[in-house]
C-alpha positions, 0 to 999 in steps of 0.5 A: 882892706881885707886879705884875699886868700890865694885862689885857683885860676879858672880852668877856662883861663888856664886853657886859654893861656896854654892855647895862646901863649905862643901867639905873637899878640899874647897879652891881656888885651887878647882875652875876649869878653866872655873869658874876662867875665869868667875871670871876674866872676872867679875873682868876686867869689874869691873875694867873697863879694867885696872890692879888693881895695875898698870893701864895697859890695861888688858883683859882675855889673859893679866891678872890673878886673884890676891888675895889682901891678898895673898893666902899664908896668907889666911885661906883656904876656907875663904879669898882665895875664897872671891870675895872681896879679888880678883882683876885682874892684869897684866900679864897672868899666866906663861907669864914670870916675870914682875918686878912690880905690882902683881909679885913683890908684891908676898906674901906681905902683911902678916896679920901683914903688912896689915895696910901698904898696900893701896888696890885698893879696899880701899876708897880714895886710888887714892888720896894717889898717886901723879903723875908728868907731867913726869909720876913719882909717889910720896906720902905724906911724912907722908903716910907710907902705901902709901910709902910701897905700892909703894915700894912693888908693884914697882909703881916707877919702871922705866919701869912702869913710862915710860909707864905712861910718854908715855901716858901723852906725847900723851895726852898733845901733848908733842912730843920732845918739851920743853912744851906740845902743848895742848892748854887750851880749849883742855886740859879742854875738855880732862880732862872732857872726862876722868872725864865723863868716870868714871861716865859711863860704859865701859873701861877706858883709861890706866893710866887714874888716872895719866892722870887726874893729869897731865892735871890738872897741865897743865891746872893750868900752862896755866891758870897762864900763861894767867893771867900773860899776862893779868896782863902784859897788864894792 
């Protein structure tokens, strides 16, 4: 999960809220298809082209508007129409069930369980999830909320972990070998590019948060090997 920096809601959405907020039926389901498309596009741009929960590449055809506090638990005409309560997530509406991410999360959390949900809009959320060089996810033993979030969103599901692993294998040039081929200078450059991309605009690489962690571990391993060889030559 990558932290999503706060964005500004689209002007069209602001105008819609001002126009309809006194309507007796005021609520999310009153938003028409065209405006939902505008909201979706804005969220995708804000999220740099990645699903808010999983890190999968998304576009308008592969995503839907997701409510962080589920609509079931929202007060109509309040949280359900708050831009800050919305993110774009994989998959698209009516595309079939996916056993992780927004589909698995469903109507969780309730208001009483919100303290157990690590939102992608919460500060520092990215640091609360750790990824192995093989794409597996873990959390600190004391972090109950992160642990529950992994469970409720299926962030440890085999299908999602395999997608992360494939991205890591490609990045580290680790094709069917005991150890990755990516050398130390190349690994440092690759990590620098990912870090620089965060500071600029445009789309980010799928699972970039896991790739950065894998690269840092790979770099530490290569530096340790290099240091051991130096010590051995003394």
